[in-house]
C-alpha positions as CSV (number, residue, x, y, z in Angstrom):
1,M,3.0,4.6,-11.2
2,A,3.2,5.2,-15.0
3,Y,-0.1,3.7,-16.2
4,P,-2.5,4.9,-17.5
5,E,-1.1,8.1,-19.0
6,L,-2.8,11.4,-18.6
7,P,-5.8,11.9,-20.8
8,A,-5.1,13.6,-24.1
9,D,-7.0,16.8,-23.1
10,Q,-4.8,17.2,-20.0
11,Q,-1.6,16.6,-22.0
12,E,-2.8,19.2,-24.5
13,R,-3.4,21.7,-21.7
14,F,0.2,21.3,-20.5
15,R,1.5,21.6,-24.1
16,E,-0.5,24.9,-24.6
17,S,0.9,26.2,-21.3
18,R,4.4,25.5,-22.4
19,H,3.7,27.2,-25.8
20,E,2.3,30.2,-24.0
21,I,5.4,30.6,-21.9
22,L,7.7,30.2,-24.9
23,S,5.7,32.6,-27.1
24,Q,6.5,35.4,-24.7
25,L,10.2,35.1,-25.4
26,P,12.1,36.4,-28.5
27,E,13.0,33.7,-31.0
28,E,16.7,33.7,-30.1
29,L,15.9,33.1,-26.4
30,R,13.6,30.2,-27.3
31,E,16.5,28.5,-29.0
32,T,18.8,29.2,-26.0
33,L,16.1,27.8,-23.7
34,A,16.0,24.6,-25.7
35,Q,19.8,24.2,-25.4
36,A,20.3,25.5,-21.8
37,P,18.2,23.7,-19.2
38,E,20.1,25.3,-16.3
39,P,19.9,28.9,-15.1
40,D,22.6,31.3,-16.5
41,P,23.0,34.7,-14.8
42,T,24.4,36.1,-18.1
43,L,21.1,35.7,-19.8
44,P,18.2,38.2,-19.7
45,E,15.8,38.2,-16.8
46,G,12.9,37.0,-19.0
47,F,14.9,33.8,-19.7
48,E,15.2,33.1,-16.0
49,Q,11.5,33.6,-15.4
50,A,10.6,31.4,-18.4
51,L,12.9,28.7,-17.2
52,A,11.5,28.7,-13.7
53,A,7.9,28.7,-15.1
54,L,8.7,25.7,-17.4
55,H,10.3,23.7,-14.6
56,A,7.2,24.4,-12.4
57,L,5.0,23.3,-15.2
58,D,7.0,20.1,-15.6
59,Q,6.6,19.3,-11.9
60,E,2.9,20.0,-12.0
61,E,2.5,17.7,-15.0
62,A,4.5,14.9,-13.4
63,E,2.5,15.1,-10.2
64,A,-0.8,15.1,-12.2
65,A,0.4,12.1,-14.1
66,L,1.4,10.2,-10.9
67,Q,-2.0,11.0,-9.3
68,Y,-3.8,9.8,-12.4
69,S,-1.9,6.5,-12.5
70,M,-3.3,3.3,-10.9
71,A,-1.0,3.6,-8.0
72,G,-1.8,7.3,-7.5
73,R,-5.5,6.7,-7.5
74,L,-5.1,4.0,-4.8
75,G,-2.9,6.3,-2.8
76,L,-5.4,9.1,-3.0
77,A,-8.3,6.8,-2.1
78,L,-6.4,5.6,1.0
79,E,-5.7,9.2,2.0
80,T,-9.2,9.6,3.4
81,V,-8.2,7.2,6.2
82,T,-4.4,7.7,6.4
83,R,-4.7,11.5,6.9
84,W,-5.4,10.7,10.5
85,S,-1.9,9.5,10.9
86,G,-0.5,12.3,8.8
87,F,0.2,10.2,5.6
88,D,-0.4,11.8,2.2
89,W,-1.0,9.9,-1.0
90,R,2.7,9.7,-1.9
91,T,3.5,8.1,1.5
92,N,0.7,5.7,0.9
93,L,2.3,4.6,-2.4
94,A,5.5,3.9,-0.6
95,L,3.9,2.0,2.2
96,L,2.0,-0.2,-0.4
97,S,5.3,-1.0,-2.0
98,G,6.5,-2.1,1.4
99,F,4.2,-5.1,1.2
100,A,6.4,-6.5,-1.5
101,A,9.7,-5.7,0.4
102,K,10.2,-3.1,3.1
103,E,13.4,-1.8,1.5
104,L,11.3,-0.5,-1.4
105,I,9.6,2.1,0.8
106,L,12.4,4.7,0.7
107,S,13.1,4.2,-3.0
108,T,9.4,4.6,-3.8
109,M,9.1,7.7,-1.7
110,G,12.2,9.1,-3.5
111,T,10.6,8.5,-6.9
112,A,7.2,9.9,-5.9
113,Y,8.7,13.1,-4.4
114,S,11.2,13.7,-7.2
115,M,8.7,13.4,-10.1
116,G,9.3,16.3,-12.5
117,R,12.6,17.4,-11.0
118,S,14.8,17.1,-14.1
119,R,17.5,19.7,-13.2
120,P,20.8,18.5,-11.8
121,A,20.6,21.2,-9.1
122,E,17.4,19.5,-7.9
123,D,19.1,16.1,-7.5
124,L,18.4,16.1,-3.8
125,S,18.3,13.2,-1.3
126,L,14.9,12.1,0.0
127,S,15.7,13.7,3.4
128,E,16.5,17.0,1.7
129,Q,13.3,16.9,-0.3
130,L,11.2,16.2,2.7
131,A,13.0,18.9,4.7
132,Q,11.9,21.4,2.0
133,D,8.3,20.2,2.1
134,S,6.3,22.3,4.5
135,R,3.9,19.4,5.1
136,W,6.6,17.4,6.8
137,N,7.8,17.8,10.3
138,R,9.3,15.6,13.0
139,T,5.9,14.5,14.4
140,R,4.8,13.2,11.0
141,A,8.2,11.6,10.5
142,L,8.0,9.8,13.9
143,A,4.5,8.5,13.1
144,L,5.8,7.1,9.8
145,I,8.9,5.5,11.4
146,V,6.7,3.8,14.0
147,F,4.2,2.7,11.4
148,I,6.9,1.2,9.2
149,M,8.4,-0.7,12.2
150,L,5.1,-2.2,13.2
151,Y,2.9,-2.7,10.1
152,A,2.3,-5.9,8.1
153,P,5.4,-8.0,7.3
154,C,6.4,-8.2,3.7
155,L,5.0,-10.8,1.4
156,P,7.9,-13.3,1.6
157,T,7.5,-13.3,5.4
158,V,3.8,-13.8,5.2
159,V,4.4,-16.8,2.9
160,C,6.8,-18.2,5.5
161,I,4.2,-17.7,8.2
162,V,1.6,-19.6,6.2
163,R,4.0,-22.5,5.4
164,E,5.1,-22.8,9.0
165,A,1.6,-22.5,10.5
166,G,0.0,-24.6,7.8
167,A,-3.0,-22.2,7.3
168,W,-3.6,-18.9,5.4
169,K,-5.5,-17.5,8.3
170,W,-2.3,-16.9,10.3
171,G,-0.8,-15.0,7.4
172,L,-3.9,-12.9,7.0
173,F,-4.0,-12.4,10.7
174,S,-0.4,-11.1,10.7
175,L,-1.3,-8.6,7.9
176,A,-4.5,-7.3,9.6
177,F,-3.3,-7.3,13.3
178,N,0.1,-5.7,12.7
179,T,-1.3,-3.0,10.3
180,T,-4.1,-2.1,12.7
181,V,-1.7,-1.8,15.7
182,A,0.8,0.2,13.5
183,F,-2.0,2.5,12.3
184,L,-3.4,3.2,15.8
185,A,0.2,3.9,17.1
186,A,0.8,6.3,14.2
187,V,-2.5,8.1,14.7
188,L,-1.8,8.5,18.4
189,I,1.7,10.0,17.7
190,F,0.5,12.3,14.9
191,L,-2.7,13.6,16.6
192,G,-1.0,13.7,20.0
193,G,1.9,15.7,18.6
194,S,-0.4,18.0,16.8
195,W,-2.6,18.5,19.8
196,L,0.4,19.4,22.0
197,G,1.5,21.8,19.3
198,S,4.8,20.0,18.7
199,G,4.4,19.6,15.0
200,N,7.5,21.6,14.3
201,W,9.8,20.4,17.1
């Protein structure tokens, strides 16, 4: 999720955008901004606007860096298929981590959705972050829950299956069969809910 870094030209673009925001402020406000990362109602309106613009830029850069990483590219590539079940590239990252251990899914989603949120006031739980995201609704959440319950077992479980069955084919079968069933169930839930117009129930 952190490798490779953004190309130098993109990093330079974000640096220039920050400089442009700061250059619109008086010198004393620039120093205040460097020392006060949180909103302060006693400061001039221009400071508040600059602070909001800088935080938005931080989030944009963090999202761009995550998308450019190896994990982000894989998540984006899978999105062409997983969009039928309502999963975006961030969700794909979390589901991929679940192959190592299912308990990593939520922590990976939390990391992916909190990228660039550096302010203490934005220290939200994953459920609060998803509730604020207009792309998430109960139909999509139900599709994800069902997928997680049904899709491929984690790697240690697959290794146990192989050892007990005495052949790798049964481990691979459990990966392919469970994931296929889980994906079809998620697609039916997501498309069915969307077709019924219940995306926001």
